C-alpha positions in Angstrom: 27.6 -13.1 113.9 25.3 -10.4 115.1 27.5 -7.6 116.4 24.8 -6.4 118.8 24.6 -9.9 120.3 28.4 -9.9 121.0 28.2 -6.4 122.5 25.4 -7.3 124.8 27.0 -10.6 125.8 30.2 -8.8 126.8 28.3 -6.1 128.7 26.3 -8.7 130.6 29.5 -10.8 131.4 31.3 -7.7 132.7 28.3 -6.7 134.9 27.8 -10.2 136.2 31.5 -10.4 137.1 31.5 -7.1 138.8 28.1 -7.0 140.5 26.6 -10.5 140.6 29.4 -12.8 141.7 29.8 -14.0 138.1 26.2 -15.4 138.0 25.5 -17.1 134.6 21.8 -16.7 134.6 21.6 -13.3 132.8 23.7 -14.8 130.0 21.2 -17.7 129.8 18.4 -15.2 129.5 20.3 -13.6 126.6 20.6 -17.0 124.9 16.8 -17.5 125.4 16.1 -14.1 123.9 18.3 -14.7 120.9 16.6 -18.1 120.3 13.1 -16.6 120.6 13.4 -13.1 119.1 16.8 -12.4 117.6 15.4 -9.4 115.7 15.0 -7.5 119.0 18.8 -7.9 119.5 19.7 -7.3 115.8 17.7 -4.1 115.6 18.7 -2.6 119.0 19.8 1.0 118.6 21.2 0.9 122.1 22.6 -2.6 123.0 23.2 -1.2 126.5 19.5 -0.9 127.0 19.0 -4.6 126.2 21.8 -5.6 128.6 20.3 -3.5 131.4 16.8 -4.9 130.7 18.0 -8.5 130.7 19.8 -8.0 134.0 16.8 -6.3 135.6 14.6 -9.2 134.4 17.0 -11.5 136.2 17.0 -9.3 139.4 13.3 -9.1 139.5 12.7 -12.8 139.0 15.1 -13.5 141.9 13.8 -10.7 144.3 17.1 -8.9 144.1 15.7 -5.6 142.8 14.4 -2.5 144.5 15.0 -1.5 148.1 17.8 -3.4 149.6 18.9 -4.7 146.2 19.9 -3.2 142.8 17.6 -0.5 141.4 16.8 0.6 137.9 18.7 3.8 138.9 21.8 1.8 139.6 21.6 0.0 136.3 20.9 3.2 134.4 24.0 4.8 135.9 26.2 1.7 135.1 25.0 1.4 131.5 24.5 5.1 130.8 20.9 4.8 129.8 17.6 6.2 131.2 15.6 4.5 133.9 12.4 4.9 131.9 14.1 3.2 129.0 15.0 0.2 131.1 11.5 0.0 132.5 10.0 0.0 129.0 12.5 -2.4 127.6 12.3 -4.9 130.4 8.6 -5.2 129.6 9.5 -6.2 126.0 12.1 -8.6 127.3 9.8 -10.2 129.9 7.1 -10.7 127.3 9.5 -13.1 125.6 11.5 -14.7 128.3 9.6 -14.1 131.6 5.9 -13.9 130.7 4.8 -14.8 134.2 6.1 -11.3 135.3 3.7 -9.6 132.9 0.8 -12.1 132.7 0.8 -13.7 136.2 -1.0 -17.0 136.6 -2.9 -18.0 139.7 0.2 -19.8 141.0 1.5 -19.8 144.5 3.5 -16.8 145.5 6.5 -17.8 147.6 9.0 -15.3 149.1 12.6 -16.0 149.8 14.8 -13.1 151.0 18.2 -12.3 149.7 21.3 -13.4 151.6 22.1 -10.6 154.1 25.4 -12.3 155.0 27.5 -9.3 156.1 24.9 -7.7 158.4 23.8 -11.0 159.9 27.4 -11.9 160.6 27.8 -8.6 162.4 24.6 -9.2 164.4 25.6 -12.7 165.6 29.1 -11.5 166.5 27.3 -8.8 168.6 25.2 -11.5 170.4 28.4 -13.3 171.4 30.1 -10.2 172.7 29.8 -9.3 176.4 28.7 -5.8 175.3 25.3 -7.4 174.6 24.7 -7.3 178.3 25.2 -3.6 178.4 21.8 -2.0 177.6 23.1 1.5 176.7 26.0 0.3 174.4 23.7 -2.4 172.9 21.1 0.2 172.0 23.6 2.2 170.0 25.0 -0.9 168.2 21.6 -2.2 167.3 20.4 1.2 166.0 23.5 1.4 163.8 22.7 -2.1 162.4 19.1 -1.0 161.6 20.4 2.0 159.8 22.8 -0.1 157.8 20.1 -2.4 156.6 16.5 -1.5 157.5 15.4 -4.8 156.0 17.3 -7.1 158.3 15.0 -7.5 161.2 16.7 -9.4 164.0 18.1 -6.1 165.5 14.6 -4.7 165.7 13.4 -7.8 167.6 16.3 -7.8 170.1 16.2 -4.0 170.7 12.5 -4.1 171.3 13.1 -6.8 174.0 15.7 -4.4 175.7 13.0 -1.7 175.7 10.4 -4.1 177.2 12.8 -5.1 179.9 13.4 -1.5 180.7 9.6 -0.9 180.7 9.9 1.4 177.7 6.7 0.0 176.2 6.0 2.9 173.7 9.6 2.8 172.4 9.3 -1.0 171.9 6.0 -0.6 170.1 7.2 2.3 167.8 10.3 0.3 166.9 8.3 -2.8 166.0 5.7 -0.9 164.0 8.6 0.3 161.8 10.1 -3.2 161.6 6.8 -4.8 160.7 6.0 -2.1 158.1 9.4 -2.7 156.5 8.9 -6.5 156.6 5.5 -6.2 154.9 6.9 -3.8 152.3 9.7 -6.3 151.6 7.6 -9.5 151.2 4.2 -8.4 149.9 3.6 -8.4 146.1 0.8 -6.2 144.8 -0.5 -6.0 148.4 -0.5 -9.8 148.7 1.1 -11.6 151.7 3.1 -14.6 150.4 1.3 -17.9 150.1 4.5 -19.5 151.2 7.1 -17.9 153.6 9.2 -20.9 154.7 11.2 -21.0 157.9 13.3 -23.6 156.2 15.1 -20.9 154.2 17.5 -19.3 156.7 17.1 -16.0 154.7 13.4 -15.8 155.9 13.8 -16.4 159.6 14.5 -12.8 160.6 11.4 -11.8 158.7 9.2 -14.4 160.4 10.6 -13.5 163.8 9.8 -9.8 163.5 6.3 -10.4 162.3 5.6 -12.9 165.0 7.0 -10.6 167.7 5.0 -7.7 166.4 1.8 -9.8 166.6 2.5 -10.8 170.2 3.1 -7.1 171.0 -0.3 -6.3 169.6 -1.7 -9.1 171.7 -0.1 -7.5 174.8 -1.6 -4.2 173.9 -5.1 -5.9 173.8 -5.3 -5.6 170.0 -6.2 -9.2 169.7 -8.1 -9.1 166.4 -5.0 -7.5 164.7 -2.7 -10.0 166.4 -4.9 -12.9 165.3 -4.9 -11.8 161.7 -1.1 -11.6 161.5 -0.6 -14.9 163.3 -3.1 -16.6 160.9 -1.1 -15.3 157.9 2.2 -16.7 159.4 0.6 -20.1 160.1 -1.0 -20.4 156.6 2.3 -19.4 154.9 4.4 -21.8 156.9 2.3 -24.8 158.1 5.3 -26.4 159.7 4.8 -23.5 162.2 8.4 -23.4 163.6 7.6 -20.3 165.7 4.5 -21.7 167.3 1.9 -19.3 165.8 -0.8 -22.0 166.3 -0.2 -22.0 170.1 -0.5 -18.2 170.2 -3.7 -18.2 168.2 -5.3 -20.8 170.5 -4.1 -18.9 173.6 -5.7 -15.7 172.4 -9.0 -17.5 171.6 -8.8 -19.2 175.0 -8.5 -15.8 176.7 -4.9 -15.7 177.7 -3.6 -12.1 178.1 -0.2 -12.3 176.4 2.5 -14.5 175.0 4.3 -14.2 178.3 1.2 -15.8 180.0 1.2 -18.6 177.5 4.9 -19.4 178.2 4.2 -19.2 181.9 1.4 -21.7 181.5 3.8 -24.3 180.1 6.9 -23.4 181.9 8.9 -26.6 182.6 10.3 -25.1 185.7 13.8 -24.2 184.3 12.7 -21.3 182.2 11.9 -23.3 179.1 8.6 -24.3 177.6 7.4 -27.9 178.1 6.6 -28.5 174.4 5.1 -31.9 174.9 2.5 -30.6 177.4 1.8 -27.5 175.3 1.3 -29.7 172.2 -1.1 -32.0 174.1 -3.1 -28.9 175.2 -3.3 -27.7 171.7 -4.5 -31.0 170.2 -7.2 -31.2 172.9 -8.5 -27.7 172.3 -7.8 -26.4 168.8 -10.8 -28.3 167.1 -13.1 -25.8 168.8 -11.5 -23.0 166.7 -10.7 -24.7 163.4 -12.2 -21.8 161.5 -9.4 -19.6 162.8 -6.6 -22.0 161.9 -5.7 -23.2 158.4 -3.6 -26.0 159.9 -4.1 -29.7 160.7 -1.8 -31.7 162.9 -0.6 -34.7 160.8 -0.9 -37.1 163.6 -4.6 -36.3 163.9 -5.4 -35.9 160.2 
């Protein structure tokens, strides 16, 4: 048996146990590499470099690398190899077991965020706590959450709402600019907004919310073209439109001044939106602006 293979297998098993909740996929990648190009493993001067490259290939394929995830620097430190060595070797590995990462096809790019369980649990506990009614204490808590994980976006959204309620418009805008920029940095690949960003994945909802709320803030600031562009991307990437981007797009085109005015227009009288009336309004009017909406209501298709 190839001794390098056994070394790499043990290294990957140990790392997966310690860092990846005992995930078996990196070992499956090793098996695939052994089947397709065993000489790469046999001739490896540094088995640790192959181990790190296989793990990084797994991380990148599952959007677990980079900011908010595990970096090449982290792997280099763990396996006592150079970051440049990992970058070079992962190219060789991907050419064999993950060619789409090197030679991308014109396939749909779908983004699904990592599970941010710990920070999201902390956030929802905060919402249930009476302290959430105290603006000063809440601001400190939400800022701390943002510092803990700048790529978990619900604290941005809630804190900007506090600022708006306090008439601190510039602070709300500055905060949401940062949140939006971080969201785009997280989800875009080579400058491309995801073809698919599904609300159905719980992991994506905080991202969709911050992007939607930033768009409505631009709308409030009379930057309607910018707001439209963002809302159109949300609608196209999630045609089920769980956040109601299509209604906001139509409202902008119909001359409404803000998201608040849209909600007031369809207020059911108890502080909630009358969705049935709003949907009827949309169906009656959206055909005038089809060039602005890559969406078709199934009942009218």
